[in-house]
C-alpha positions in Angstrom: 8.7 7.2 6.9 10.5 5.1 9.4 12.8 6.3 12.2 15.3 3.7 13.4 15.5 3.2 17.2 17.9 0.4 17.9 19.3 -2.7 16.3 17.4 -5.8 17.4 19.4 -8.5 15.7 21.5 -9.4 12.7 22.4 -12.4 10.6 24.5 -13.3 7.6 22.5 -11.4 5.0 19.9 -9.3 7.0 19.3 -7.4 10.1 16.2 -6.3 12.1 15.7 -2.8 13.6 13.2 -1.6 16.1 11.7 1.3 14.3 8.8 3.8 14.4 6.3 4.3 11.6 5.8 8.1 11.5 2.8 7.8 9.3 0.8 5.5 11.5 2.6 6.5 14.8 3.4 3.0 15.9 6.4 0.8 16.6 7.4 -1.9 14.1 10.1 -4.4 13.4 12.0 -3.5 10.2 14.1 -6.2 8.5 16.4 -5.2 5.8 19.0 -6.8 3.5 22.5 -5.9 4.5 24.0 -3.2 2.3 26.9 -5.5 1.3 24.5 -8.2 0.0 21.9 -5.8 -1.6 23.8 -6.1 -4.9 23.7 -9.9 -4.9 20.9 -10.9 -7.2 20.4 -14.3 -5.5 20.4 -12.9 -2.0 18.0 -10.1 -3.0 15.6 -12.6 -4.7 15.6 -14.8 -1.6 14.9 -11.9 0.7 12.0 -10.7 -1.5 10.6 -14.2 -1.7 10.8 -14.5 2.1 8.9 -11.3 2.6 6.2 -12.1 0.1 5.6 -15.7 1.3 5.5 -14.6 4.9 3.0 -11.9 4.0 0.7 -14.5 2.5 0.5 -16.4 5.8 -2.3 -15.1 7.9 -2.2 -16.9 11.3 -2.2 -15.8 15.0 1.1 -17.6 15.5 3.0 -15.9 12.6 4.3 -12.3 13.0 2.3 -10.4 10.3 4.1 -8.4 7.5 3.0 -4.8 7.1 4.8 -3.8 3.9 7.7 -4.4 1.5 9.8 -1.6 -0.1 13.3 -0.5 -0.8 15.3 2.4 0.8 15.0 5.6 -1.2 17.7 5.9 -3.8 19.0 2.3 -3.4 18.2 -1.3 -4.2 18.4 -2.3 -0.6 15.0 -3.9 0.2 13.3 -4.1 3.6 10.0 -5.2 5.0 8.2 -4.2 8.2 6.4 -6.5 10.6 4.5 -6.3 13.8 6.8 -5.7 16.8 6.2 -8.5 19.3 7.9 -8.0 22.6 8.6 -10.8 25.0 11.1 -13.6 25.8 11.9 -16.4 23.5 10.8 -19.9 24.0 14.4 -21.0 24.4 15.0 -18.4 27.1 11.8 -19.5 28.9 12.9 -23.1 28.8 16.4 -22.3 30.2 14.9 -20.2 33.0 12.4 -22.9 33.9 15.1 -25.6 34.2 17.3 -23.3 36.2 14.5 -22.8 38.7 13.7 -26.5 38.6 17.3 -27.4 39.5 17.1 -25.1 42.6 13.7 -26.7 43.6 11.7 -23.5 42.9 9.9 -24.3 39.7 6.1 -24.3 39.5 4.8 -27.4 37.7 2.3 -25.3 35.9 5.2 -23.5 34.2 6.1 -26.7 32.4 2.5 -27.0 31.2 2.7 -23.4 29.9 5.8 -24.3 27.9 4.2 -27.3 26.4 1.1 -25.2 25.5 3.4 -22.8 23.7 5.0 -25.8 21.9 1.6 -27.0 20.9 0.8 -23.5 19.5 4.0 -23.8 17.4 3.0 -27.2 16.1 -0.4 -25.8 15.0 1.3 -22.7 13.4 3.8 -24.9 11.5 0.9 -27.2 10.4 -0.9 -24.1 9.0 2.2 -23.1 7.0 2.7 -26.6 5.7 -1.0 -26.6 4.6 -0.1 -23.6 2.4 3.0 -25.4 1.0 5.5 -23.4 3.0 8.5 -24.6 5.1 10.1 -22.4 7.8 13.6 -24.1 7.6 14.9 -22.4 10.8 12.5 -23.6 13.4 14.0 -23.3 16.9 13.3 -22.0 20.3 15.2 -18.7 19.6 12.8 -18.0 16.8 9.6 -18.4 18.9 8.5 -15.4 21.0 6.2 -15.7 24.0 4.6 -12.3 23.9 2.0 -10.7 26.2 -0.8 -12.4 24.2 -1.8 -16.0 25.0 -0.1 -17.4 21.9 3.4 -18.2 20.7 4.6 -16.4 17.5 7.2 -17.7 15.1 9.6 -15.0 13.8 12.5 -14.7 11.4 11.5 -17.4 8.9 13.6 -18.7 6.1 10.5 -19.8 4.2 10.7 -22.1 1.3 8.1 -23.9 -0.8 7.6 -27.4 0.6 9.3 -30.2 -1.1 11.0 -33.6 -0.5 10.1 -36.4 2.0 8.3 -35.6 5.2 8.3 -37.0 8.7 4.9 -37.3 10.4 4.2 -36.9 14.1 0.7 -37.8 15.1 -1.6 -37.7 18.1 0.4 -35.5 20.4 -1.7 -34.8 23.5 -0.7 -32.1 25.9 -2.3 -30.9 29.1 -4.1 -32.3 32.2 -5.4 -35.9 32.0 -9.0 -34.8 32.1 -8.6 -31.6 30.1 -6.1 -31.9 27.2 -4.8 -28.6 25.9 -4.0 -29.9 22.5 -4.8 -33.2 20.8 -4.0 -34.8 17.5 -1.4 -32.2 16.6 0.1 -33.1 13.2 3.4 -31.8 11.9 5.2 -32.5 8.6 8.9 -31.8 8.4 11.2 -31.7 5.4 14.4 -33.8 5.8 16.4 -30.5 5.8 14.5 -29.1 8.8 15.3 -30.1 12.4 12.6 -30.4 15.0 14.8 -29.3 17.8 12.4 -27.7 20.2 11.6 -30.9 22.2 14.5 -33.3 23.0 18.0 -33.1 21.6 18.6 -30.3 19.1 21.2 -32.2 17.2 24.1 -30.3 18.8 24.1 -32.0 22.2 21.9 -29.4 23.9 18.8 -30.6 25.6 15.6 -28.5 25.6 12.3 -29.6 27.1 13.4 -33.2 27.8 16.4 -33.5 30.1 17.9 -36.2 32.3 
């Protein structure tokens, strides 16, 4: 059913292909478990849980899952998602600060980046309200597509557990016209909120000296 076009990215246990759905004549993103880990029962169970939990989340800020199956004649599972083209939030932040250092940045670009961050906060809050944690939230996993929203991709979703950190009343926008107000986020101790400020590895993102 799917014809593979090019490899989009790979990790320790899975990889994502740009593919074409011949039945529906559309491009999709196809994530599959690597062949060398397909026989690992724990890795396979984690991959299937990731696909099913992500598929249960219906939100404009989450890349929708189309289907879950296994390659014919093998136990190698895969799932397909909407293909969202665009740059990552991390890339957009780096480009903005490069232009800013040269004196060529438009102040409205920063407002746009904060608007995208507010969209991420709302998306994460939705997932948490369904009892789901992303566990790999970072600028590289947020895509700024052609549509006026930021989408979170490549989740390592887990049922929510443990203590939480609460951030309240985050207002973003112009003084007389806030873009987002009272954004609430809950984060498990094992999950870093690294999009704004220091990411824990000495690399600054939005807030820089």
